N, C-alpha and C positions, 0 to 999 in steps of 0.2 A: 800752673794754674791755670794758665789761658782756655787752657782746652775744658778743664774742672768748671770756669765761668762761664764757658759757652755751653756746657754740657747743663749747667744749673739755669740757665736763659731760657735753653731750648725747651727745657721740664715747664717751666714757669707758663711760657705762652702755650704752649699743650696745655697746661691742666688752666687756664684760663679760658682758652675756647671750648674746653668738653664743659665747663662749666655752664659759659654763655649758651652753651647749645642747647644742653638741657634745660636748661631756665626760659629759655626764649622757645623753646618747645611743648612748654609746659606751659607757659603763658600764652603761648596761641592755642593750644586746644580747649582753655579755657574759655577765653573772647573771642573765639572764631567757633572752636568745634561744639562747645556749647550754645555761649552768649547767642554766635550766631543762627545757628543751626538746629538747636533744638527742637525749634516751631516747625520744623517741619515734617519727623514723627510724631507731631503733638499734633498736629494741626486736624489730623482726620478726629482723633479723639474728641477736638475741641468742640466739631462740627457735629456728631451725633449727639456729645452727651453736653453739651453748652447750648444747643440751637447757634452754633456760629454758621453765617451761611459765607458761602465761598465771594461775594462782595464786598464782606465784611472782612475776611480773610484775606484777601488783599489789602485793601486799607491797611489793617493791622502790620501786615508784610511790609507795605509803602513807608509807613514810619519808622521801622526798622531801622531801615535805607538811608530814612534823611538823615536820619541819626547817627550812622556811619557816614554821610557825607557832611555832617555838622565836624563831627568829634576829626574828620581829615583836617577840612579848614581851617578848626579853631590851629591844628599845629600847621598848618603854611604863616597864617598871620602870625602865633608868637609863637615862632620854632626854639626858644627856649625852654619852652617847656615842654618836650622832649626828651631835657635833663634832670629835671627835675624827679627825686623818687616819691615824694610826698604829692607829686600832683598824678603820678604813676598809682601810687598805693590806694585813694580816694576813688578813682577809676574803678578800680579791681572790687573797691567794695558797693558802687554804685551796679556796676554789675551782678556781683550774686542775689544783691537787695532786690534790682528788678523783676531780676528769675522768682527769688523765692514769693515775688509781690503776686505774681499772677493769678493765684486760686483766690483769690483774696475779693474776687470781683468777678459779673458774668457780663460790666458792660465794656461796650466795644472800644469806648473813646479813652477808656480806663486801662485798656490792655495796650492800645497806642500811645498811651504816653508812656509804658513801662515798658514797652519797646522801641520806642524814640530813644529811654533813657541808656537802654541794654546797647543801642547802635550804635552812642555817642561812644562809649565805654568801649565796645568792640574796639572801633578806630582807634581811639589811645591808645589801645593796647598793643593791639598792631601794630602801628607805625614807629612809637615808640621803639618794637621788640626790634621789629624787622631792620629799626637803625643801628641799634646797640649790636645783635647782629655781625652783621655788615661792615663795624666798624671795628668792630673784635677779628674778624675774619679775614684780616683786606688783603691777609697774603695768602687765604686758602680759601675764598668765595664758595670755590663746588661747595666748600662743606654746608654752607647756608642750608642744604636743602631738609639734613636733617632736623633742623628748627621748624623749617614749614612743614612738616610730616607731620608735625602737631595735632596741626590741625583734622589729618585726616584721625589721631587719635581719639580727639575729642567728637568727632563724630560718630567715631565705632564705640564708645561709652556711653553716651549719652542714646544714641539709637539702641544700642545694647540692652540699656536699662529700658524703653519702654518697651521693645520687644520682651524682654521677660517679664514685665508686669502684666504683658497681657492687653487682649483688645478691649475687657472689660471693667477692665481698672478706672480710677476715679482720672481724671486728666489734671485735673489738681495735684495728687499726687505722682505724677509723673513729674509734673514742672518742679515740686520740692526737692526730690529725688536732684535733679539737672542742678539746682541751685546749691547743695552739698557737691553735685561732682566739680562746678565751676569754684567752690571754695578753695576745696582742697587739690584742682591742679593748677590754680592761680598762685597756691602760697609762695612760690619760686618768687614773684614777682615781685615780692615784698626787698629782695637785694638781688633785682637784674641788674641794676642801672649802676649799683655795689660792684661788680665784678665785670663789666664790661670796660674797652676800650674809654678814654673820656677823647672828644673829636681833635682832629689833627689840628694842630698849630696852625697851617695853613690856609686861614679862611673859602672855604668851598665855594663862598659864594663871589669872591674876587676873580674867580677865574673868569674871561670871557667866553660866552656859547656859541664856538662860531657859527656861519650861515648854514654849513653841511650839517653841523649836530642838531642844530634849532629845526629842521626840516623835515628832518628823521624822528626827532624826540615831539614833535607833530602825530606824524603818522601813526607811532608808538601809543598814545594817546587815544588818540581817535579808535584803536585797533583794541587797544585795551578797555574804551569807553564800551563800545559792543560784545567783546569777551563778558563786562559787565551785564549788560543788556541779556543775552543771552542765555545763559549761566545762572542766573539768580531764579530763570522762571523755569529749571530744571531742580534748581536747591529748594525751588520755595513748593512747588507742586507736585515733583516724582511721587510722590508715595501717596497724595491723594487719588493723581490721577489712577496710577493703580486700584486705589478703592475703588474708582468709578470706572473702573474696567472688571468689576468681579476677580482682582487680582489682589485685593486688600491682606489674604494671606503672605503674599510676596512683598507688602509696601516696604516695612518696619526691615525685612529682611533684604533686602534692596538697599535700603539704605546703609546697613551696617557694611554692605560687600561697596560702596561708596567709600566707605571712611578706613575699610582696610586695606581697597586699591590707593586708597591717598598718601597712605601711610607713607612705604617706599615710593611714590613716584617722583616726589621734589628729586628722593637722590638720584633716583635714576634717570631724570633730565639734565639734573647737576652733571650729571659724569659725561651724558652723551655732550655737554655744553665744551668740553673738552680737546672733540674733535670734529665739530658741525656746529659751523656757527651761528647763534643764538635766533637772530630771524629765523631761518633756514626751519629751525626747533622748532619757533613759534607758528609758523604758516602748519607744520605739519600736526603740533597739538592740536589748535583750532580747526583744521580739518577732522581728526580723529571726533572733537569733541563734537562737532556739527551734527555726523553720523550718531552718534551715541545718545543728543537730547531730541533728534529726529525719530530715532527706531520706535521709541515705546508710544509715538504719536501715531505710527503708522502701524502696527503688530501690537496683539497680543501675549503673542507668543509668548510662554515663561524665559523661555532658553533667550530668549532674543533680548528681552526684559533684561535679565542678571548679565547678559554680557556687553548689553549697554551700560547698565550700575557698573561693573567694571570699569570701562574705558572710561566712563563719566569721570568716575574718584581718579581716574590714573592721569588725567590732562587739567582737570581745574584748578587743583594748586601747583601743579607744575608749569599753568602759563603762568601764572604768580611770581613764580620764581625768577623763570625765564623775563617775564619781562622788570618786574624790581632788578634784576641784576643789568639787563639792558639800557636802563634808567642811571644807574649807578656807574654803566661805562661810557657814558655821556658825556657824566660829570657834568650836568646841570641841576643847580644848586636846588636841592630840598626834591629834587626828585621822584622819591620816595612817598613824599606827602602828597604831589600834583596826582603822581598815577593813581594814588590809592582816592584822589578826590575824583577823577575819571571815572575808577570802577564804579565809587560810591552814585553818580549820577545815571549812571547804567544802569544800578542796581534799581535805583527808581524808577526809573522810566522802564523796566522791563514788566512788573507786574501793572502795573496802568494800562502798557502798551496791551496785553491780553484780555485786561478787566471785560471787555463788550465783548469776549468768547467766551467767559466763561462759563454764559446761560446753556451752550451744546456741550458742556465737559470740561475738562480740562488736557484734553489731547491735542484738540489743536491750538493750545496755549503752546505744546511741546515743537507741534512743526514749526512756530511762529522764531521760536526760540535757535532753531535748528537754522533756517533760514538767514537771523541776526546774525550768528556765527561765521556761516557761509559767508558773508561781506567782511568778518573782523578778519578773514583768513586773506582775503582778497586787498583788504589795507594793508595788511600786516608783507604781504607779497611784493606792494608797491615799497614798503621800506626795505624788504629785501633785496628789489633792483634799482634802491638808488644807490648813490655813492658810497654811502656809509656801512658798513654791516661788523659786528663782533668778530675779531679773530678765535678762530677754535682757540680754547684752552686760554684765553686772556683772562686777566684780575680787573675788577671794576676800574677804568681808567684807561686802560690799553685800548684804544684806537685808533682804527687806522681813515683818512681821510684821504681821498685819490680822485 
């Protein structure tokens, strides 16, 4: 009887983990892969067909990133909202509606408002989903990579849809197709929190954060902020930069490669973290991403661009996976929301930092993005050299201070 009961309990836990994994993956595909990143392949269409300027395009991107920051801060100030199924469902509806409404206007300020709302929705769905996944997988955190890989799935599907529609298709049709994709992929959000493990009875906030961990978390925040600055420059302008370099035929195809590479990347980085410390992997991932972002700014060689797209896709969500795991291991209250806020600040700063250079084309912006990412790698290297690091193979909360 005891063995039977134990087996049944184990099967139930496994079913809960599988249920939260695929729901989390599809939620992130809708919120991030489509809600956040559909703008990247559609931007060149809007520039050609709706007379959108590079300057206005950067402001529209920034509005989305401001919304993302607001969504993350909302969950820091009101953490109980992260446990509300109704709150989560409302923001899914806002996400779909804000995407579907894009073709209803050709006025950049209206587009800024819509992208702002999409940004808030993306952050809410991302943070709530990430926290739900990490709670449910507390005993097997390395499996969370399967959920984070959903972002790559959303990028692949939205970028592939725009690619299939063709460069002569209406930009408005592209947004409507992406709205349908967001609705279909986001449907499992309806039952996400119902299947997730509830918060532990031991209050996270009641645990003191020792000074060593506080310093480590500060470095992690700074490094993740710089990642937000550098990666978003490529995520926003890569396709437009290729069009600017007479590689428009490669643009959306390269973006689809980014998504395809992102799908398995989180699982790969999570598995590597079972044998290598997380800060070490973060440094490696940031250095790889530095090269991937800067390379299209240095050369228009198609092979180099394809390689850069694959490496970029293989690192940007992997870095998110590793950073959130590090925050959880440090046991800092609401670490996921705090890290997402730092990331959001970086994403606001990124387009604004390169905006003065856009008159000379998009390629200088990619070089700036690479330089910022190199700075992020150096910050995380400082974290790696501090007395704190995640042991290989540890679960969140298992840290050593020495």
